[in-house]
N, C-alpha and C positions, 0 to 999 in steps of 0.2 A: 211767652206769647201763645195765644190759642192757635190751633192748627188750621182753623178755617181761613179760606182765601176768597173773600167776596170778590166777584167780578162784576163791577158796575160799568157798563159800556160807556156811559157819558164821561165818567172820570178817566177811564183808560184812554179814550180818544183825546180828551183834553190834555193829558200829561204825556202823550206819546210824542216825544220830541228828541232830537239828538242830544246825547250826553255820554260821559265816560262810564266805564264799567267798574272803576275803582278797585282794580286788583292792586293798585298802589296809589298813594297820594304823596306828592304830585304825580300825575299820570305821565305816561311815556312821552307825549309831545313836549314836555318841559325838560327832558333830558338834554344836556348840553355837551357840545364837542370840547369845551374847555375842561371838562372833567376827564382826566387822562389816567394812564397807568400809575403814575406816582401818587395821584389822589387816592386811587383804589388801595395801593399798598399801605399808605398812611392810615387809612380807615380800618383796614384789616388789623394793623398793629395796634390801633386804638381799641378795637374790639377785644384783642387779646389781653389788654391791661385792665379790663373791667373786673369787678370783684367776682362775678359769676358769669363767665362767658357762656353765651347761648350754645345749644347743640347745633350741629351743622345739617344742612339740607343741600342736595345737589340736583340741578336740572341739567339734563344732557339733551342737546338738540341734534337730531339726526335728520338732515334736510332732504334726503332722497325719496323719490316716489317713482314708480314705474309707469304711472299714467296720471293724467291731469283731471282732478275733480273741479268742475267749472266754478263751483261756489267757493272754493278755498281761498282764504285770505292769509294763510300762513306762509312763512318763508320756506320755500321748497325748491328743489332742483329735480326736474323730470329727466330721467335717464335710465337706459337699459344696460349701461356700461358698469357692471358690478365692480370692476377694478377701481372705480372712483371711491368706493366704500373702503377699500384696502388702504388707500392713501389717507383718507379722512380719519380712519381709526388710528393710524400712526400719529397723526397730528393731535387727535384727542388725547392720546396717551401722554404726549409732550405737555399739553395744557394741564392735564391732571397732575403731573409731577410738579409743574411750576406753582399751581394753586396750593397743593398740599404742603409745599415747603413754607408757606406763609402762616399756616395754622399749627397750633400746639397739638401734639400727639394725643393728649387726653380729651380732646373735644370729639365727641362721638357723632358719627353720621347716622342720623335717625331716619331721614327721609331721602328717597331717591325717586326721581321721575324721569322717564325717557319719553320725549315728545318729538313731534316732527311737523312736516314730513311724515315719514313712515319708519318708526324704529325697527319694525320687523322686516324692513328692507335688508338690514344686516342679517347674516346667517346666524344660527344659534352658536356656531363656533366663534364667530366674531363678537357676538354679545357676551360669550364666555370670556373672551380676551378683555373686553371692556370691564366686565365685573371684576376680573382678576386684577386689572390695573387699579381700579378704584379701591379694592380691598387691600392692596399692598401700599397704597398711598394714604388712606384714611382709616381711622379706627371705626369699624362698623359697630353699631349698637347690637346687643344680643338679638337673636331672631324674634323673640316675643315683643321686642320694643321697636321693631323696624316697620316702616311703611315703604316698601320698594315696589313701584308700579311702572307699567309701561302701556302706551297706547298701541292697540292692535288693529290693523286693517284685516278683517276676516278673509280677504282674498289672498293674503300672503302667508297664512299659517295652516297647519294641520293639527288634529288632536294630538298627534305624537309630539309635534313641536311645542305645544302648550305644556305637556308634561316635562319636557326638557327645560323650558323656561322656569318652571317651578323649581326644578333641581338647581338652577343657576342662582336662586335666591329671591326671585320676584314673588311677591305674595298678593299683588293686586293687579287686575287687568281692566282696561277700559276698551270696549269694542265700539268701533265706529260703524254704526248702522245707518243713521240719518233717516231712511225711509225704506220700507219694503216694497212700495208700489213700483211696478216695472216701468210705467211711463215717466214717473219722477226720476227714477234711476237713469233712464236713457237721457233725459233732459239735462242732467248734471254730469253725465259721463262717469257714473259710478255704479256699474251693474254687478250685483252680488246676490246669490241665492239665499232665500230664507232657510233652506235646509242646512246650508253650511253654517249659518250663525247658530242654529239650534244645536247642531253637532258640536260646535266649539264651546258653547255654554255648558253643555253636559260634560265635555272633556275637562273644562276648567274646574268644574265642581268635583269631578272624580280625582283631579290632581290636588285638591285641597287648597285652592287659592282662598285667601281670607275674605276677599271682596271682589265682586264683579259689578262693573258699571257699564251702562249702555248710553251712547250719545245719539240723540235725535236732533233733527233740525226742522222747525216749522217755518213756513213762508217760502219754501222752495218752488221752482217753476212746476206747473201742472198739478200741484197739490190741491186737493179738494177736502172738504170736511169729511166726506164719506171715505176717501182713500186713506186719510191720515187716521181716522177712527179705526180702520182695519189694521193699520200698522200698530196702533196702541193696543188693540186686542192681542196681537201676537207678542208684543213686548211684555205686557202684563202677565201673559201666560208663562213667559220665561222666568219671571220673578227675579230680575237682577237686584242686587242690594241697593244700587243707586241708579238713578236715571238723570241725565243732563239733557234738558230739552231747550236747545239754543234757538234764539230768534235769528233767522237769516238776515244778515245786513248786506243788502244789494248796493254796492258802491263801485260800479264798473269804471268810474272815472279814476279810482285809486287802484283797483286790482284788475290787471289785464285779463286774467282768466275768466272773470265774470262777464266780459264782453262777448263771450261765446254763448251766453244764455240769451235766447230769443226774448225780446221785450214782450211780445204778445203771449208768452208762456207764463209770465210773472203773475201771481195772484194779486187781486186788488187789495188795498189796505184793509177794507172791511173783512175780507176773507181771512187775512192774517190774524185779525183780532178774534175771529170765530175759531181759528185753529188754536190760539192761545187759550181761549175759554174752554174749548174741548179738552185740551191737554190737562189743564188744572182740574177740571171736573172728573175726568176719567182716572187720573192718577191718585187723587186724594180719595175718591170713592173706592179705589182698589187697596187703600190702606197705606199709601205712601205719604210721608210727611213733607210738607213744603219747607225746605231749608231757607230759601231766598234766591232771588235772581232766577237762575235756570235749574236749580238743583232740587231733586227729590230723593228721599231715602226711606227705607223700611224702618219701622219704629225702633228696632234694636240696633240699628247701625250707629257707628261711632259718631258720625256727623250729627245725628239726632240727639244723642246723649250730650255731646259737646254744646249743642244749642240750648238744651234744657238746663245744663249746669253753668252756662255763661262762660264757657271756655272756647267757643268757636272762633276760628281765625280765618283770615282771608289773605291769599297771596296770588302770585301770577298764574297759578293753575286753578284758581277759584277758591271755594270754601275748603277748609282744611282743619284737621285737629293738630297739625304740626306747623302752623304758620309762623309761630314765634321762634324762628330759627335764623341763623345767618345762612342765607341762601347763596350758593356758589353756582353761577351760570357757566356751563361748559358747552363749547361748540359755537358754530357761526350763529349770530343773532341772539344768542342766549342772554337772558337778563338775570342779574343777581341782585341780592339785597344784603349788604353787610353793614352792621351798625346803623348809623343814620344816613345811609346813602343807597343809591341804586346805580347799577352799571350795566352796560350792554356791550356785547362783543361786536366786532366787525361782521358784516353780512356776506362778504364775498370770500370764497375759499382761497382765492389767490392772495388776498390781504391777510387772511388767517394764517396761511402757510408762511408768508413773508415774516410776520411778527414772531411766530413761534420758532422758526429757524434761526432768528436773531436772538432767541432767548428771552423774548418779551411777551408779556401777557397781551392778548388781542383785544384790549379794551378800546372801544370806539368812542363812547360817550357815557355820560352818567349824570348824577345829580346828588348834591350834598344838601340835606334838609337843614333849614334854619329853624329858629324857635317858633315862628308863625306856622311853618309847614308841619312841625311836629304836633302842635296844638290842633290844627285843622285835621291832620291825619287821624289823631285819636278820636276826635268827634265823629268823623266819617266812619271810622272802623266800628265804633259803638252802634251807629245807626245801621250799617250794613250787616253786622254780625249778630247784634243783640236786639235791635229794634228799639233802643232806648238810650238816653244819655243822662247820666247822673251829674247834674250841674256842679254840685259841691265837690265831687271827686275830680272833675276836670279843673276846677278853680284851684284846688289844693295841689294838684300835680303840676300845673303850669303857672300858678301865681297871677291869675287874671281875674277881673270881674266879668263874668260870663255875659251878663246882660248888657254891659257897656261894650265889651269887645265885639260881640256878635249882634249888635243892634240891627244891622242891615239884614243879616241872615234870619233873625227872629221875625223881622217884618215880613220877609218872604214866606216864612213858615206860617205866619198868621193867616195868610190867604189859604194855605193848604189846610190849616186848622178849620177854616170856614167850610172847606169841602169834606171835612171829616176824615182826613188822612192821618192827622197827628194831633196829639193833645199836648198843650204847652202849659207849664207852671213855672214858678220861680225856681223850683228845685229839680225839675225833670222834664225831659222831652220823651214822649212815648208814642211809638208808631201804633196806630189803630189798625184793626184787621183790614179795613178798607184801603190802608196805605201800604200794605205789604208788597203789592206789585209795583209800587212807585218808590222803592228805596233809593234808586239812583236819583230821582228827582229831589227827594228830601236831602240827600247828600250834596247835591249840586248847590244848595243854598249856602253851603260852607266852603265852597271851592273858590279860591282867590284868582284862579287862572282862566275861568270860562270865557272871559272877554277876549282872550288871545286866539289867534287863528288855529283851528284844529278841526278835523273831520271825525265825527263819532257816529256810531250806530244809534238807532232810536232806542229810547229807554224802555219801551214796552213792545 
């Protein structure tokens, strides 16, 4: 697909409606409590019996934060009692051992991601214990084949800490910046100095991290086009390998922390669209390639190469070059994907402790995909990752007549074709440049569950 991202205000406004992000299909609201530990164990065993078992990936959730960011919708625990991390680390080690016992030793762990919360709430010594536990339980891929990353709150680390993290085996960092403007930072209770971020980026480069990413959020309280333009100036000057520019989803009815944001500070919908247009224009003009959704990357980045070669994947962390793995979720609320299933751990540490001390996996709920789910998942994946669907390939893979099976979806897409978002033929669905911002809307045409109750962020 071309790298141009046309921003047509009338179309953006028309299609800016609530919808899933499609980091999985079916999406998390469809996960069921009837899916329990025995289901998970059976599906892991099934994945072991395949002719070519997939490599392994692990997501570790560290829920602790020292202060509350008002915009945050993640599962977190605000505490200054660092001893809670000691207990949690011990529980994580138990879960790691239980999970590792289910997988063959020859399956390599190629991808690791620590998210939160704040992973760097843990000290480097504690992170070293965690890495040692993982290394003793799983077979790590060789260093050149690993993608080991963690999210970093710049307020919690020093340049020296970053060098130590590199020595522990992490080779990718994601810095949470969100916005450099002082008024915006005060409005969301996340005050951090620009000088600290610059210092940390320089330290990460000197420590030879393979990739640096920066997270931004547009649509925050008190943001203006001028203030966010200034933030983009500074980020572009830092030249991170990847930039994730997330749309802020203000859902105070769901997330208690967001109720602390003053309603009068929220930007109007028209300004949010102006911020999106600004972000796209500035980043692409600076040489960043639009991957899709919120993601931008420099032309030589692995994500860009994967997009160009048709190997881009998508998982619970977003776009990835290692998405086609069996993903093991570790820690409270962590989500995993093994075989044709998804699973999620319990969300409370008390329940997490209880199950692990009883020698049980802390699976709370999950989902086993049926044939229809797998078919729709593959179509949605092709749209979200590659911007096209090869109709004949889908028919051959799933044994369906595409035109007949998806008559309703194609009718919905025909309206979008009239708006110039997509081109339809008997053999192919192709996203046009004008449709690149509306990938979620295009995918929604193939979602069988949208009529069921769920609350989603807006698609643009």
